C-alpha positions in Angstrom: 193.6 -52.6 98.1 192.3 -49.7 96.0 189.0 -48.0 96.8 187.5 -49.3 93.6 188.4 -52.9 94.6 186.9 -52.3 98.0 183.7 -51.2 96.4 183.6 -54.3 94.2 184.2 -56.5 97.2 181.5 -54.8 99.2 178.9 -55.6 96.5 179.2 -59.2 97.4 179.2 -58.5 101.1 176.0 -56.4 100.8 174.4 -59.1 98.6 175.1 -61.8 101.3 173.9 -59.4 104.1 170.7 -58.6 102.1 171.3 -54.9 102.5 169.5 -53.7 99.4 170.1 -49.9 99.9 173.8 -50.4 100.3 173.9 -52.9 97.4 172.1 -50.6 95.0 174.1 -47.5 96.1 177.5 -49.2 95.6 176.4 -50.7 92.3 175.3 -47.2 91.1 178.6 -45.7 92.2 180.6 -48.4 90.5 178.5 -47.7 87.3 179.4 -44.0 87.6 183.1 -44.9 88.0 183.0 -47.2 84.9 181.2 -44.4 82.9 183.9 -41.9 83.8 186.6 -44.4 82.9 185.1 -45.2 79.5 184.1 -41.6 78.6 186.5 -39.6 76.6 188.8 -40.5 73.7 190.8 -43.2 75.5 189.7 -45.3 78.4 191.5 -44.5 81.7 191.8 -46.1 85.1 190.7 -43.8 88.0 193.0 -43.7 90.9 191.9 -43.6 94.6 192.1 -39.8 94.6 189.8 -39.5 91.6 187.4 -42.1 93.0 187.3 -40.2 96.3 186.4 -37.0 94.4 183.7 -38.9 92.6 182.3 -40.3 95.8 182.2 -36.8 97.3 180.2 -35.5 94.4 177.8 -38.4 94.5 177.2 -38.0 98.3 176.7 -34.2 97.8 174.3 -34.9 95.0 172.2 -37.2 97.2 172.2 -34.7 100.1 171.0 -31.9 97.7 168.3 -34.2 96.3 167.2 -35.1 99.9 166.9 -31.4 100.7 164.8 -30.9 97.6 162.5 -33.8 98.5 162.2 -32.6 102.1 161.2 -29.1 100.9 158.6 -30.7 98.6 157.2 -32.7 101.5 158.4 -36.1 100.3 160.1 -37.2 103.5 160.2 -40.9 102.6 162.2 -40.1 99.4 164.4 -37.7 101.4 165.2 -40.4 103.9 166.1 -42.8 101.1 168.5 -40.3 99.6 170.1 -39.6 103.0 170.6 -43.4 103.5 172.4 -43.6 100.2 174.5 -40.6 101.1 175.5 -42.3 104.3 176.5 -45.5 102.5 178.7 -43.4 100.1 180.2 -41.3 102.9 181.4 -44.5 104.7 184.0 -44.9 101.9 185.3 -41.3 102.2 188.3 -40.5 104.4 187.5 -38.9 107.8 186.7 -35.2 107.4 188.9 -32.5 108.9 187.6 -30.0 111.3 187.8 -26.4 110.4 190.6 -25.9 112.9 192.6 -28.8 111.3 192.1 -27.3 107.8 193.1 -23.9 109.0 196.3 -25.3 110.6 197.2 -27.0 107.3 196.6 -23.7 105.4 198.7 -21.7 107.9 201.5 -24.3 107.8 201.7 -24.2 104.0 201.7 -20.3 104.0 204.4 -20.3 106.7 206.4 -22.8 104.7 206.2 -20.8 101.5 207.1 -17.6 103.4 210.1 -19.3 105.0 211.3 -20.2 101.5 211.4 -16.5 100.8 208.2 -16.3 98.7 206.4 -12.9 98.8 202.8 -13.9 99.2 199.8 -11.9 98.1 196.4 -12.6 96.7 198.0 -13.1 93.3 199.9 -16.1 94.7 196.7 -17.9 95.7 197.2 -20.5 93.0 200.6 -21.5 94.3 199.3 -21.8 97.9 196.3 -23.8 96.8 198.5 -26.1 94.7 200.4 -26.9 98.0 197.3 -27.1 100.2 195.1 -29.3 98.0 197.2 -32.5 98.3 197.4 -32.2 102.1 193.7 -31.7 102.5 192.9 -34.3 99.9 189.2 -34.0 99.8 188.7 -34.2 103.5 187.4 -30.6 103.7 185.2 -28.4 101.5 187.4 -27.0 98.7 185.5 -23.8 98.5 185.9 -23.1 102.2 189.7 -23.8 101.9 189.9 -21.4 99.0 188.2 -18.7 101.1 190.6 -19.4 104.0 193.6 -19.0 101.8 192.2 -15.8 100.2 191.5 -14.4 103.7 195.0 -15.1 104.9 196.6 -13.6 101.8 194.5 -10.4 101.7 
């Protein structure tokens, strides 16, 4: 079952359970998915990786909004945004720890060096191309980029 199908099935489950926060959040996410699929010259079907990336952005957006509300003293609105973020994060794959991400980066670099590649900061693109599918949105991409850059420097 694809992630999108799971989201659609969960709309019914949340309706039956009477969970209005989860129902509204999942409907909003499905709307965002449909918008992405229909935007552009030709309609496309998002795969699980693309849906996961969209879910990560939506969760991050809600966390940022919650921080803004909290800073402005609107704790009730901040809590609502955090609740929505938690619903979205339930659909995301389990996050990697920093140590696990570093192990993946080190493994990829070691593998490329074993293949005879001379690695420097200029070869960061090649390393990131190999690392990205293995991490697959389970760790912050910017932090991974910094890890790779530090190891290649």
